[in-house]
N, C-alpha and C positions, 0 to 999 in steps of 0.2 A: 221229390226223391227222399224216401226216408234214408238218415246215414246211419252209421256204426253207432255214433254217439260215443267216439272216442277221444283221444287228448294226445296233445304232447305237454312237457314238461319241462321248465329252466330253473333248478332251485339253489345254483348256483352264482352265477355272475347277475342275474336278471333279481336277487334279490336285495342288491346293492344300488340304492337309488335315492334322488334327491330333486327338490322342486329343481322345474326347469328356470334357469334365469338369464337374462341377457349376454353374461358370461358363464361359461363353465366353473364348475366347482365341485369341493370335495361331496361325493355319496354319502347318504348315511341310509342304514337299514330301516325298513318299515314290517315290524315283523307281523304285521295285520295278514300282509300280504301271501305270507306264509300260510296261513288260515285259510286265506280264500284258494290257495293251490291246493290242499290239502282235502278240503270240501269238494275241490273239483273233481279230482282224481276218485274219491270215495264215490261219489254219485255216478262217477263213469262204471267203476267195477259193480258198483250194484246192480245197475242198469245192464250191463251184459252178463253177469254171473249169480246172480239172485233173484226169483219172484218176487217182486215187491208190490204185495196186495191181490187181488183179486184182476185178473186179466182184464174184464171190462173197465176197469178203471184205469187202464194203460198207462202206470206210475212207471215203468219200468222207460218207455218212451220220453215221459216229462223229465224223469231223472237225468236220463243220456243227453236232452237238448240242455239242460239245466248247468250240468258240469260241463259240457262244451263251450257253452258261452260264457260261463265264468273263465275257463282258462283262455280261450280266445281274448274276454278283456284284458285280463293280466299281461296276457304276452301283449299287444298291443299298447297299454298303458306302459311297459317297463322299455319296450325296445324306442317306441318314441321319445320316452323319457333320456334314453342314453344318446342318441343322435342329436337331441336339441340340446342336451348339455356340452355338443361337440368332442364326440367320440371318431375317432379316426374312422374311416371309411374302413378303410384295409383293416386293422384290428377289429372292426365291428363282424367283418365279413370272417375272418379266420376265429373269432369265439364263436358266431354262429356255426360254422361248419363244424368246428371241433364239438359243440355240444350235441347236436343232432347227428351227425354222420355215422361215428365209431358204431353205436349199439344198433341204430336203425339199419345201416348195410350187414352187421353180423347177422340180425333176425333176417333179413332179407336171405343171405346167403346159405341159409340155414331151411330158408323156406326152399330156395332154388333147389338146392341138393336132394330135398325131399319128392320135391316134384319135378316134373317135365315142362321147361316153357319155351316158346321161340326166343330168340334171342332183342328182339323189337321189345317185348313184353317185359324183361328183364330189365333192358336199359330204360325203359320209360320209370321204371320203379327206382331205378337206381338213383333218375334224375330228378326225381320227387315230382313228373307230371302225370302219375297214372290215373288220378284221380279227373281229369279232363276227357270229356268223350276223346273217342270211344274208352271208357273205365277200363283199364287191365291190371285192377288188384291183385297181387298173389293170394292164392288160397291161405288162410292162414295168416292172412297180413291185409287183410281190407279195412283193418281199423287205421293203418297208418296213412288213409287219406288225409287226416288232418295234419301230417308232417308235410305233406304237398301242400295244403293251404300254407302253411307256415313258412316253408322256405320260399313260395312265393312271393308273399309278402316282403318277406325280408330283402328279395331281391328287387322289387318295386319300389321298396322306402329307401332302398340303398343309393337305387339309380337318380331316385326324385332328388335326394340331396346331392349326389355327384354334380347332376344338371344344376339345381336352383340353391345350392346351399342348405343351412338350415331352414332359412324361413320357406322353401319348399315345403315343411310341413304343414305349412297351411293349409294344403292343399289334402290332408286326412282327412278334416270333414268334408269336403266337398266330395272326396272320393267316397265316404259312407253312405252319404246320402244319394251318390248316383248308383251306388251298388243295391241297396232298400228300392230303390225305383225300379232298377231292372227287376229285382224279384218281384215287386208289385206286377208288372209288367207280365212277365213270366207265368206266375201264379206259384212260384215256388215258396211255401214255407219255410221249408227247411231243404238242404243238400249238400252235397258233398263236393260241389263244383266249384272251384275257387270265386267267379264271379257273382257267385250267386249265395256265398258264406261268408266272405272274407269283411263283409260289412262289421262282424261281429269284433274282430281286430282292429278294424279301422274306430268303431266307438269307441275301443278303449283307449287308442292313440288321440281319441279328439279328448277324453275327458282327462288324460294327462295335460295337454296343453291349457285345457280350462283351469285345472287345480293348478298349474306354475303360474297363472295369469297372465296369459299371451293373449286371453280375448278379454282382458282387463281386471281389475281389481274387483270391479263387482261381479262379477259372473263367477270369479275364485269364492268369494264371500258368501255366493249364493249357494255352490256347490258343497263347503265346508258346514253349511248349515241346515243341508237336508237331513230329514231324517231316514233311517235307514229302512226299518219295516215295510213303509209302504212301497218301496222299490223289491225289498223282497217277496213281497206278495204277489208284485206284477210281473216278476221273471218267472215266479211260479205258473202263473196263468199264461202269461205269455208262451210256456214251455211246453204247454200241452198239447197234444196234436188236434185236438179238439177245438183249440181256441179260434180257429179259421184265422182272419185276416190279423189278428193282435199278434200272430207268430212274428209279423215283419217288425213289431216293437221289442221284441225279444235282445238283439244287440243292445239298444240303448237302457235298457231295463237292467239289462247285467252291468253294465258300463258306469251307469248311476249307482246301481247297489253298490257297488267297491269303491267308487269317489267318494261317495258321502260316509263310507266305514273307514276311511283314513284317519277322520277327526271326529265324526260323530255317533261310532259304534257306542250302544250302549255297554255298562261295565261288565255284565254277565257274557253278552257276546263278547266283547274282546279278549276275555281271559281265555274264553275257548279257543279263539282264532289265534292266540299269541302261546298256547300251551304248547309244552314239550312236545306230548305225542303228535300235535299237530304240525309243529317244526319237524319233527324226523317223517312224517308221510310225506311234508312236500321236498324233503331233500330227496327222497328216493321215486318219488312220483312218475317223473320222466321213464325208469326203468321199468315199473309197477305197470304203467301204460303198455309200453313193446312188448313185454315178457306176459303178461296177462293174455293177448290175442293170441300169441302163437300158442302157448300152452292150451289154452282152451280147444285147438284144434289137435290134440293129441289124444291119448287115452283117459289121461286125465279127464276132459271137457266131453266124453263120449258116454253112449248107452242111453237105456228109456230114462223117464222123466226121473224116478226112483235111483236108478244106480249113479245116474248124473249128478243129482244132488247129493248123494251119501259120498259123493267124492270130493264132494266143492270143500270142505277142509283141508285135504290133501292141495288142491289145486291153489287156494289161497295161501296155506303155509309155504309151499315151493314157491311160489311168486313171489311172495315176498322176502323169502330167504335170497332167492336170486337176484333180487333188485336190488336187496344190500350191499351182496357181493358186486354186482356188476358196478353202483354207484360207487364203493368205496375203492375197488381194488381197480378198476376199467375204464371208467367215465371220469372221475375226478384227477385221478393223475394225469390223463390227456388235457383235459381244461386249464390244470394246472400249469403245464408246462407251457401251453401256447400263453395264456395270462402273462406269465415270467418272459415268455418271449416278447409281448405287445409292451409290456414295461421296458424293456432293455431297447427295445427300438425306438419307443418315445423318447428313453432317457438320451439315446446317441443323437437321435434329430434336434434335440434342445441343445445339448452340447455343442452340434455343428453350426446350428441357427446363431447362440450366443458368440463363437468363434467368429463369424462370419461379419456379425456386426460390429465387435472389437476391432477387427480386421481393418474394416472399411471406416471406423472412426480416428484410426492411428494414424498421426501427420505424417505427411510425405518426407 
């Protein structure tokens, strides 16, 4: 089943990460990941809005699949690191909801007011399950299937940690292999259905565990020493729709590419990935994703081939302008307030815990 090659993005909380240790520690930023996030949204925008070479080469399909695989890899990597470092589940859930829900629900509200839908369809979209059979994505919101996969992953991994603690994250690679096996059995080279696509997120989570040494220092050292280019080429090959069974390896090519670039990216590639333009695109990438799909179904995306592409500069310009405004003046204030609330809550809990220990140790 061909997908919309769309993506979701987190450019605020998820930029702050650190190697997972046995005990939580302060996080540091890895700018290279901003570059990969920017790369992923640019690939998706190109896949959706531009004619990438002769149609026979299917470069649009290739670009979309690559962008989606990179995004999901980043998501899995960063989320698993947060949880493995001991992030409280309640705060984790609040941050994820604050990051995804406001803009996506605003877009859905616009689409629901634009077209008429039955209550069940509206509910399935608002609950982020519209990508599951029977697929009921909104017109103009077909690209939001990736948010459904994301939210379902958040729920699953949070439940794992709730039931088994941080050590339950060792199930991440097991689930990745299980999902890939299910894809092979079903013959699903690419899909928007969660149980045939979430291995791209789980592969990124597995790389996070390897990178942090959860599978031993030897595995971590091997990952750090891997060259980047072979896996970049592998990702290109595995993302082409004519690659056949090699497409089952796409999640792992993307994950190893990102993992190997954390310490082994060539100097000129690293300069590109950490550049200020890439950092800015990464910052507004989630809004770019949500907004470009909606605007593509308006007058800006209508018309015959020539008319449609003559409007593309307007579509790109308005998409970036609205994404900037949304990110800076709508999304970031919400996520900032949630982070501040989470910090106050943690501080209060730590104070209560310290007070309780002091009271218990006081002689009677």
